[in-house]
N, C-alpha and C positions, 0 to 999 in steps of 0.2 A: 506478465502484466495483465493477461486475460484470465478469467476464471477457468478452472479445469473443466473438461468435457464430462458430462454426466452420463451420456448415452451414445452408443453406436448401434445402429440397426443391423441385425444379422438375419439371414434366411437360413433356418436350421431344420433338420429332420431328426426325430427321436420318438421315444415311446412314452405313453401315458404320463405316469407320475413324474418322470424326469423333465418332460416339457412343461408340465403344469408347475412344478416347483421352480423352474427357471423363469417362467412367465410371471409368477407371483414374487419372484425375488427371494425365495426361501433358500437358505444355505448356499448363497451365491457370493463368492469372493470377487472383488473387482478385478478386471483384467488391466494390469499395469503395463503400459507401453512407454518406453523411454527412448527418445531420439538419441542417436549415437553421438552427434556433435551439435550441441546447443548453440554454438557460435555460428554455424553454417546453415543449419536446417531450421525451417519454420513450418514444416508440414510432415505429417506421417501418412503414407499412402495405404490404400486398402490392402495391398499385398502383405505389408507388415502386420496389419490388423488381422488378416486372415490367418497367418502363421501363428500369431499369439493366441487367437481365439480357438484354433484347433487344439493347441497345446493345453489351454486352460479348461476347455469344455470337452472332456474326454468321453462322456457318456452320450453325447449327441453328435450328429454330423453337421458341420458348418458347410452349407452349400454356397453361400455368397455373403460378402460384406456389402450391404446396401449403401452405407455411408462411404463415398469414394475416397475421402481423405479428411484429415483433421488439420486445420490451420491453427497456429498459435503464435503468440507474440511474446517472446522472452527476451529480456534485455539484461545486460550486466548490471550488477549492483555497484553504485558509486556513493560517495559521501561528499558533503560540501558543508563548510562552516558559513553560517549567515550571521553577520554582525547585527546586534540589536541596538535600536535607537528609540529613545523615548520621544513620543510625539508631544512636545511641550505646548503646542498650540491648542490642544484639547484639555489642558489643565484649567481648573477653576480656581483662580488666585484672588487675593484682595487687590483692589484697584491700585495700579501703579507699581505693584510688586513683581519681582522676577524670582527665578530660582538659581541656585548654584548649579554647577555642572553635575548632572545626575550620575550616580555611581550604580552600575548595573552588574550584578554578579550571578551567573557568568555573563560575560559581555557578548557571548555568541551562543547559538544553538547549532548542533550538528544535525543535518538532514541526511537520511539514508534511504535510497530507493533506486528505481531504474534510471539508467544513464540518460535516457531520452527526456525524462522529467527533471532530473537534477540539473541538467544543463540549461533549463529554462528558468531556474530560480534566480532571483536577484541576489546581489552580494550583501545587501543591507535590507532589513525589514524594520518597519516602525510598529510600535505597539503603544497602547494608551493605558493610563490608569483609569479604573472605573470611575464613573461620575461621582463627584463629591467635592465640596469646597475644602481646599487645603489652606490652613491659616498659618501654621507654625513650622511646617516641614513634613517630610514623609519618609518613613522607613517601614517597608512591608513587602510581602511577596505579591507579585503580580502575575496573573495567568496570561500566558501567551496563547492567543487563539488562532495562530497561523496554521493553516492546514491546506497546502496547495494541491494535494492529491490524496486519494485513498491509499495509494501505494507508497507514500512517503511516511517514514517514521522520524519523529523528532527526539533528540536526546533529552530535552527538558520541556516541561509544560508550564513551569513557573520559574521566575527569576526574582532575586532580591533587588529592590530599587530603593535608593535613598537620596535625598537632597534636602537642602535648607531653603527657606524663603529669605530673600534679601531685598532691601528697599530700592 
């Protein structure tokens, strides 16, 4: 759920070009550290960073890892179906007219993302048809602008909506 770390500070010793090229980031592959159990751990300690750094940076001596630990927030991925409901109060209709029961296809969207965020989502979300006077009925695609979090992916961004005007 959090962005990956970009930098870990190390105190190193080495010679001329090797240190300069590392300082400038030339020909430097990232050091990838993977927690052993993502369900239990939310931190990587400096000792693990030290071992991985020594292995990856063979031409220099790693004296110390200045960053003492990396904290991260990883959550399980869940999915949830949200029922779609047309907000009929925001429709602009002729005076005294109503609409038939709206047909929405698909009738739901599936949200995928971190469990902590998914559990906070409502079971039903309302959406509106863009402003405009509707005289005879409606059948068109409508964009769903629901975006509860940057970590949530929606199955659909548009749905087909149709209804008729009745007296």
